[in-house]
BAFI-3210 file (N, C-alpha, C; in Angstrom, 3 decimals, decimal comma, padded with zeros to 6 digits):
// residues 182
n [1|2|3|4|5|6|7|8|9|10|11|12|13|14|15|16|17|18|19|20|21|22|23|24|25|26|27|28|29|30|31|32|33|34|35|36|37|38|39|40|41|42|43|44|45|46|47|48|49|50|51|52|53|54|55|56|57|58|59|60|61|62|63|64|65|66|67|68|69|70|71|72|73|74|75|76|77|78|79|80|81|82|83|84|85|86|87|88|89|90|91|92|93|94|95|96|97|98|99|100|101|102|103|104|105|106|107|108|109|110|111|112|113|114|115|116|117|118|119|120|121|122|123|124|125|126|127|128|129|130|131|132|133|134|135|136|137|138|139|140|141|142|143|144|145|146|147|148|149|150|151|152|153|154|155|156|157|158|159|160|161|162|163|164|165|166|167|168|169|170|171|172|173|174|175|176|177|178|179|180|181|182]
n.u [-027,876|-026,562|-024,322|-024,921|-023,519|-020,484|-018,299|-015,267|-013,237|-011,261|-009,246|-007,677|-006,714|-005,884|-005,087|-004,926|-005,794|-005,926|-008,310|-009,926|-008,472|-008,913|-011,684|-011,677|-010,371|-012,317|-014,272|-013,127|-013,195|-015,865|-017,482|-018,037|-020,647|-021,725|-022,189|-019,706|-019,139|-016,786|-015,990|-015,038|-013,027|-014,410|-015,412|-018,475|-020,203|-020,924|-021,025|-021,322|-019,128|-019,157|-018,696|-017,142|-018,564|-021,150|-021,748|-021,700|-024,077|-026,032|-025,933|-027,082|-027,198|-026,237|-026,675|-025,970|-023,160|-021,554|-018,190|-014,969|-012,073|-009,123|-006,798|-004,293|-002,266|-000,225|001,791|004,234|006,497|006,904|006,779|006,115|003,036|000,607|-002,525|-004,411|-006,650|-007,045|-008,222|-009,408|-010,905|-012,732|-012,878|-015,216|-018,295|-020,101|-018,712|-017,079|-014,881|-011,891|-011,071|-008,560|-006,826|-004,363|-001,910|000,751|004,015|006,308|005,878|005,141|002,260|002,125|003,679|002,364|-000,209|000,281|001,047|-001,345|-003,033|-001,702|-001,964|-004,798|-005,180|-003,571|-004,927|-007,312|-006,287|-005,343|-007,772|-008,831|-007,146|-004,827|-001,486|001,397|004,370|004,690|006,657|007,400|007,771|005,240|004,573|005,276|003,604|001,117|000,998|000,969|-001,427|-003,392|-002,919|-003,848|-006,510|-008,475|-008,610|-009,759|-009,565|-007,660|-007,148|-006,568|-007,146|-005,559|-004,293|-001,860|000,243|002,322|003,498|002,367|004,339|004,402|003,824|001,180|-001,594|-001,819|-003,913|-004,563|-006,863|-008,574|-011,081|-013,442|-016,706|-019,727|-022,916|-026,495|-027,838|-028,335]
n.v [-083,649|-086,123|-088,605|-092,016|-094,295|-095,798|-097,114|-098,681|-098,751|-099,812|-099,642|-100,554|-099,631|-100,201|-098,855|-097,637|-095,040|-092,319|-091,484|-093,729|-095,611|-094,696|-095,128|-097,943|-098,453|-097,495|-099,386|-101,768|-101,023|-101,034|-098,838|-097,667|-097,374|-095,179|-091,647|-089,811|-087,579|-085,555|-084,997|-083,118|-083,776|-084,803|-087,185|-088,399|-088,041|-090,985|-092,599|-095,631|-098,251|-100,178|-103,415|-103,671|-105,175|-105,236|-102,495|-101,757|-102,853|-101,002|-099,075|-097,571|-097,693|-094,685|-093,154|-090,327|-090,107|-089,483|-089,079|-089,463|-089,415|-090,488|-090,432|-091,590|-091,416|-092,837|-093,013|-093,854|-096,379|-098,943|-097,242|-096,658|-096,084|-094,681|-094,474|-093,303|-093,412|-092,222|-092,816|-091,542|-092,105|-090,723|-091,441|-090,607|-091,066|-089,136|-087,134|-085,788|-087,427|-087,753|-087,963|-088,560|-087,778|-089,104|-089,192|-090,585|-090,906|-093,549|-094,704|-097,408|-099,535|-099,733|-097,520|-095,267|-095,668|-095,498|-092,822|-091,480|-092,307|-091,230|-088,508|-088,127|-088,832|-086,913|-084,541|-084,981|-085,172|-082,547|-081,199|-082,311|-081,357|-082,690|-082,763|-082,992|-083,884|-082,815|-083,698|-086,196|-089,765|-091,829|-094,207|-093,539|-091,319|-092,577|-094,340|-092,452|-091,046|-093,069|-093,816|-091,608|-092,026|-090,728|-091,094|-093,764|-095,407|-095,936|-096,210|-097,269|-097,267|-098,409|-098,292|-099,455|-099,535|-100,680|-098,865|-099,689|-101,787|-101,417|-098,812|-098,037|-096,202|-096,272|-096,356|-095,717|-095,987|-094,990|-095,012|-093,641|-094,232|-092,642|-093,387|-093,222|-095,244|-097,647]
n.w [176,888|178,817|178,733|179,628|179,454|178,186|175,701|174,631|171,724|168,886|165,872|162,714|159,425|155,979|152,854|149,435|149,293|151,532|152,938|152,542|153,969|156,535|156,699|156,609|159,024|160,762|160,187|161,235|163,849|164,273|163,818|161,356|160,085|161,353|162,155|163,329|166,025|167,278|170,595|173,546|176,495|178,825|181,142|181,954|185,146|186,987|184,741|182,982|182,093|179,263|177,705|174,468|172,447|173,535|173,663|170,930|170,036|170,594|168,653|165,596|162,004|160,412|162,631|164,731|166,580|169,588|170,518|172,052|170,390|168,576|165,863|163,582|160,665|158,049|155,104|154,845|154,422|156,839|159,083|162,440|163,962|166,240|167,976|170,692|173,513|176,702|180,068|183,164|186,208|188,861|192,429|193,656|192,488|191,777|190,666|187,740|185,411|183,391|179,919|177,488|174,447|172,276|169,788|167,861|166,350|166,070|168,576|170,715|171,452|174,250|175,191|174,005|175,073|177,854|177,964|177,193|179,255|181,478|180,868|181,047|183,762|185,011|184,351|185,763|188,367|188,822|188,919|191,204|193,108|193,802|194,551|192,542|190,724|187,534|185,821|186,670|186,243|184,648|186,084|188,711|189,215|188,857|191,053|193,143|192,572|192,829|195,462|196,760|197,025|195,687|192,968|191,295|189,086|186,185|182,724|179,313|175,758|172,956|169,652|167,541|164,627|161,961|159,245|155,972|153,960|151,233|150,855|151,033|152,437|155,918|158,649|162,052|164,785|167,721|170,251|172,639|173,043|173,468|174,951|175,329|176,437|179,103]
ca.u [-027,628|-025,431|-024,229|-025,032|-022,604|-019,402|-017,497|-013,999|-012,992|-010,080|-009,148|-006,614|-007,095|-004,819|-005,657|-004,127|-006,297|-005,911|-009,671|-010,399|-007,815|-009,647|-012,949|-011,400|-010,089|-013,629|-014,950|-012,596|-013,631|-017,309|-018,165|-018,156|-021,987|-022,182|-021,643|-019,009|-018,957|-015,700|-016,274|-013,860|-012,480|-015,060|-016,066|-019,620|-020,390|-021,740|-021,058|-021,000|-018,293|-019,685|-017,815|-017,283|-019,638|-022,429|-021,946|-021,998|-025,475|-026,898|-025,756|-027,838|-026,602|-026,602|-026,808|-024,952|-022,551|-020,551|-017,032|-013,620|-011,278|-007,922|-006,345|-003,024|-002,093|001,062|002,021|005,667|006,700|007,503|006,730|005,235|002,078|-000,285|-003,617|-004,788|-007,554|-006,834|-009,349|-009,186|-012,212|-012,593|-013,516|-016,558|-019,035|-020,870|-017,796|-016,671|-013,502|-011,297|-010,574|-007,542|-006,473|-002,933|-001,440|002,200|004,874|007,425|005,536|004,447|000,970|002,335|004,151|001,284|-001,279|000,705|001,025|-002,742|-003,536|-001,047|-002,576|-006,137|-005,040|-003,011|-006,012|-008,210|-005,572|-005,328|-009,132|-009,042|-006,199|-003,724|-000,208|002,334|005,371|004,317|007,789|007,630|007,380|003,850|004,450|005,344|002,368|000,005|000,976|000,555|-002,841|-004,216|-002,737|-004,629|-007,864|-009,420|-008,679|-009,854|-009,305|-007,107|-006,984|-006,466|-007,291|-004,542|-004,074|-000,658|000,476|003,509|003,105|002,404|005,655|004,233|003,536|-000,248|-001,950|-002,168|-004,545|-004,940|-007,990|-008,987|-012,212|-014,403|-017,977|-020,779|-024,257|-027,538|-028,375|-027,705]
ca.v [-085,083|-086,610|-090,039|-092,922|-095,413|-095,607|-098,294|-098,370|-099,542|-099,405|-100,304|-100,190|-099,831|-100,000|-098,652|-096,704|-093,698|-092,021|-091,503|-095,125|-096,317|-094,287|-095,875|-099,333|-098,447|-097,379|-100,684|-102,726|-100,550|-101,225|-097,550|-097,123|-096,942|-094,062|-090,308|-089,490|-086,202|-085,487|-084,157|-082,925|-084,851|-085,038|-088,469|-088,006|-088,681|-092,189|-093,259|-097,055|-098,765|-101,409|-104,105|-103,212|-105,888|-104,795|-101,108|-101,689|-103,247|-099,838|-098,141|-097,822|-097,035|-093,288|-092,465|-089,376|-090,704|-088,638|-089,873|-088,916|-090,326|-090,001|-091,247|-091,216|-092,076|-092,703|-093,812|-094,134|-097,791|-099,379|-096,221|-097,034|-095,055|-095,094|-093,608|-093,776|-092,650|-092,554|-092,561|-091,466|-092,059|-090,377|-092,330|-090,079|-091,271|-087,925|-086,203|-086,178|-087,837|-087,213|-088,765|-087,819|-088,334|-088,992|-089,918|-090,441|-091,684|-094,188|-095,179|-098,687|-099,507|-099,480|-096,155|-094,335|-095,872|-094,918|-091,364|-091,043|-092,563|-090,226|-087,218|-088,107|-088,842|-085,619|-083,553|-085,236|-084,845|-081,091|-080,833|-082,784|-080,689|-083,582|-082,176|-083,950|-083,336|-083,138|-084,331|-087,553|-090,868|-092,233|-095,208|-092,833|-090,538|-093,504|-094,787|-091,309|-090,770|-094,128|-093,764|-090,482|-092,497|-089,899|-091,610|-095,208|-096,205|-095,362|-097,211|-096,693|-098,133|-097,946|-099,067|-099,079|-100,326|-100,323|-098,446|-100,707|-101,842|-100,999|-097,381|-097,745|-095,483|-097,056|-095,486|-096,303|-095,272|-095,422|-094,177|-093,856|-093,918|-092,385|-093,907|-092,847|-096,482|-098,074]
ca.w [176,931|179,605|178,456|180,755|179,240|177,229|175,388|173,981|170,528|168,125|164,583|161,780|158,029|154,988|151,519|148,636|149,575|152,963|153,463|152,554|155,078|157,737|156,637|156,990|160,465|161,407|160,048|162,211|165,166|164,354|163,802|160,001|159,673|162,192|161,973|164,568|166,439|168,251|171,758|174,399|177,315|180,118|181,394|182,777|186,449|187,017|183,434|183,069|181,006|178,672|176,767|173,087|171,749|174,085|173,254|169,499|169,823|170,773|167,539|164,363|160,835|160,214|163,918|165,149|167,768|170,236|170,938|172,194|169,581|167,924|164,738|162,953|159,370|157,370|153,896|154,893|154,732|158,104|160,130|163,548|164,358|167,322|168,422|172,017|174,369|178,107|180,963|184,610|186,874|190,282|193,402|193,888|191,241|191,470|189,986|186,384|185,182|182,173|178,810|176,736|173,146|171,971|168,610|167,812|165,465|166,751|169,912|170,821|172,159|175,676|175,420|173,665|176,044|179,135|177,833|177,212|180,608|182,308|180,562|181,640|185,222|185,422|184,280|186,885|189,612|189,029|189,307|192,576|194,002|194,170|194,153|191,971|189,818|186,154|185,134|187,179|185,361|184,815|187,146|189,985|189,364|188,995|192,451|193,958|192,320|193,416|196,917|197,281|197,253|194,935|191,607|191,498|187,906|184,963|181,685|177,976|174,594|172,013|168,432|166,800|163,413|161,188|157,903|154,937|153,305|149,834|150,833|151,124|153,650|157,108|159,645|163,340|165,368|169,063|170,646|173,713|172,394|174,448|174,695|176,280|176,993|180,362]
c.u [-026,386|-025,370|-024,268|-024,061|-021,570|-018,811|-016,274|-013,791|-011,777|-010,066|-007,968|-007,110|-005,943|-005,464|-004,774|-004,554|-006,356|-007,312|-010,209|-009,723|-008,471|-010,981|-012,744|-011,060|-011,398|-014,405|-014,436|-012,958|-015,140|-018,120|-018,413|-019,581|-022,502|-021,537|-021,020|-018,912|-017,900|-016,077|-015,022|-013,773|-013,154|-015,765|-017,216|-019,690|-021,292|-021,827|-020,567|-020,163|-018,847|-018,612|-018,130|-018,476|-021,019|-022,740|-022,328|-023,455|-026,437|-026,846|-026,544|-027,143|-027,142|-026,721|-025,658|-024,448|-021,470|-019,420|-015,820|-012,746|-010,025|-007,550|-005,005|-002,916|-000,678|001,020|003,518|005,866|007,414|007,517|005,701|004,352|001,176|-001,348|-004,138|-005,797|-007,324|-008,052|-008,870|-010,540|-012,000|-013,312|-014,955|-017,338|-019,922|-020,023|-017,486|-015,204|-012,993|-010,926|-009,522|-007,289|-004,981|-002,649|000,044|002,816|005,971|007,146|004,784|003,079|001,167|002,732|003,054|000,140|-000,951|000,641|-000,416|-003,347|-002,993|-001,709|-003,964|-006,057|-004,498|-004,076|-006,970|-007,543|-005,548|-006,712|-009,398|-008,102|-005,074|-002,426|000,732|003,291|005,014|005,414|008,096|007,190|005,940|003,690|004,430|004,067|001,170|-000,121|000,485|-000,937|-003,732|-004,101|-003,550|-006,054|-008,913|-009,570|-008,672|-009,491|-008,678|-006,933|-006,809|-006,846|-006,381|-004,467|-002,795|-000,560|001,761|003,041|003,331|003,708|005,604|003,935|002,056|-000,506|-002,365|-002,721|-004,874|-005,969|-008,282|-010,082|-012,878|-015,721|-019,073|-022,130|-025,237|-028,160|-027,674|-027,351]
c.v [-085,359|-088,111|-090,871|-094,094|-095,040|-096,974|-097,849|-099,299|-098,995|-100,144|-099,810|-100,485|-099,503|-099,905|-097,672|-095,253|-093,487|-092,116|-092,930|-095,920|-095,950|-095,031|-097,323|-099,450|-098,337|-098,690|-101,674|-102,326|-100,720|-099,950|-096,974|-096,692|-095,707|-092,747|-089,871|-087,985|-086,220|-084,526|-084,070|-084,013|-085,133|-086,397|-088,189|-088,729|-089,911|-092,951|-094,710|-097,481|-100,109|-102,099|-103,633|-103,866|-105,463|-103,367|-100,979|-102,037|-102,057|-098,868|-098,562|-097,122|-095,616|-092,480|-091,484|-089,856|-089,774|-089,511|-088,988|-089,888|-089,658|-090,960|-090,719|-092,017|-091,867|-093,486|-094,087|-095,602|-097,999|-098,330|-096,638|-095,848|-095,600|-094,034|-094,186|-092,835|-093,150|-092,171|-092,508|-091,221|-091,724|-091,383|-091,910|-090,144|-090,079|-086,888|-086,709|-086,601|-087,210|-088,307|-087,914|-088,525|-088,121|-089,791|-089,630|-091,275|-092,299|-094,663|-096,502|-098,483|-099,096|-098,037|-095,130|-094,446|-095,282|-093,395|-090,844|-091,210|-091,526|-088,864|-087,101|-088,028|-087,510|-084,530|-083,729|-084,837|-083,345|-080,595|-081,183|-082,125|-081,587|-082,965|-083,266|-083,208|-083,777|-083,906|-085,744|-088,576|-091,272|-093,217|-094,541|-092,035|-091,458|-093,981|-093,675|-091,048|-091,811|-094,151|-092,628|-090,913|-091,717|-090,332|-093,128|-096,034|-095,366|-096,508|-096,501|-097,744|-097,550|-098,885|-098,551|-099,976|-099,828|-100,012|-099,546|-100,648|-101,413|-099,504|-097,040|-096,968|-096,476|-096,076|-096,293|-095,387|-095,859|-094,479|-094,632|-093,352|-093,794|-092,909|-093,333|-094,056|-096,829|-099,532]
c.w [177,777|179,381|179,734|180,663|178,186|176,912|174,606|172,794|169,793|166,797|163,773|160,376|157,102|153,605|150,752|148,848|151,091|153,581|153,545|153,666|156,403|157,819|157,088|158,471|161,250|161,316|161,084|163,638|165,355|164,217|162,416|159,633|160,415|161,774|163,294|164,783|167,538|169,368|172,622|175,458|178,647|180,137|182,366|184,127|186,317|185,707|183,573|181,860|180,553|177,837|175,340|172,389|172,238|173,643|171,799|169,196|169,914|169,602|166,312|163,198|160,650|161,494|164,137|166,506|168,306|170,769|171,179|171,432|169,043|166,814|164,264|161,672|158,859|156,067|153,752|155,273|156,068|159,215|161,181|163,917|165,453|167,552|169,725|172,672|175,784|178,933|182,404|185,271|188,353|191,180|193,672|192,580|190,870|190,743|188,582|186,372|183,898|181,193|178,114|175,419|172,921|170,703|168,450|166,699|166,327|168,161|169,836|171,475|173,611|175,944|175,134|174,671|177,400|179,092|177,921|178,604|181,589|182,108|181,192|183,164|185,736|185,385|185,450|188,204|189,867|189,439|190,771|193,586|194,493|193,659|193,666|191,062|188,399|185,429|185,632|186,143|185,666|185,959|188,525|190,234|189,579|190,444|193,370|193,811|192,987|194,936|197,539|197,628|196,478|193,479|191,714|190,278|186,811|183,976|180,351|176,948|173,530|170,830|167,785|165,570|162,766|159,771|156,873|154,155|151,841|149,716|150,779|152,415|154,737|158,130|160,887|163,990|166,742|169,538|171,933|173,164|173,446|173,978|175,716|176,945|178,291|180,330]
res [m|v|p|k|a|v|f|f|t|k|g|v|g|v|h|k|e|r|l|a|s|f|e|l|a|l|r|t|a|g|l|a|p|c|n|l|v|l|v|s|s|i|y|p|p|g|c|k|i|l|p|r|d|e|g|l|k|f|l|a|p|g|e|v|v|f|a|v|y|d|r|e|s|t|n|e|p|n|r|l|i|a|a|s|v|g|l|a|v|p|a|d|s|a|m|h|g|y|l|s|e|h|h|a|f|g|e|t|d|e|k|a|g|d|y|a|e|d|l|a|a|s|m|l|a|t|t|l|g|i|e|f|n|f|d|s|a|w|d|e|k|e|q|l|f|k|a|s|g|q|i|i|r|t|t|n|i|t|q|s|a|i|g|n|k|e|g|l|w|t|t|v|f|a|a|a|v|f|l|n|a|e]
***
């Protein structure tokens, strides 16, 4: 199976039980009725990106769904958590791209998202033979990658949240969900 489409989604859940907070995060992401299978980080050649609402229409309760996803949980009051999935798409649609997962404590949406995007783009750049300094800031690498003409798109989906002030479990979730539909 080579997926023909992908959509991105995210969610957050809060509950006294850690597992239930994850379930609630999946509900807000629209994926709770599905059986998720975590896959590695390859973005298939020619894969079409669908809006979340359109992608969710293709899923059925109980369906086994392949996704690149990440999550983070805390029951520490006021602790900032984030989960992110980054994407880097090559200019040549016959080539594969990369997805990356990143979760963190103390990072904002922007910081966690930039990190995940940087990671995906760096993996793709090494595959394409683009030379760069791994220690450079993301903004600098992003300009270099796009100027090369070999990487046309980078993006991310990130969910952050501040741990519940009462000490309930807070879970954040972000995913790229693969579909066989076009």
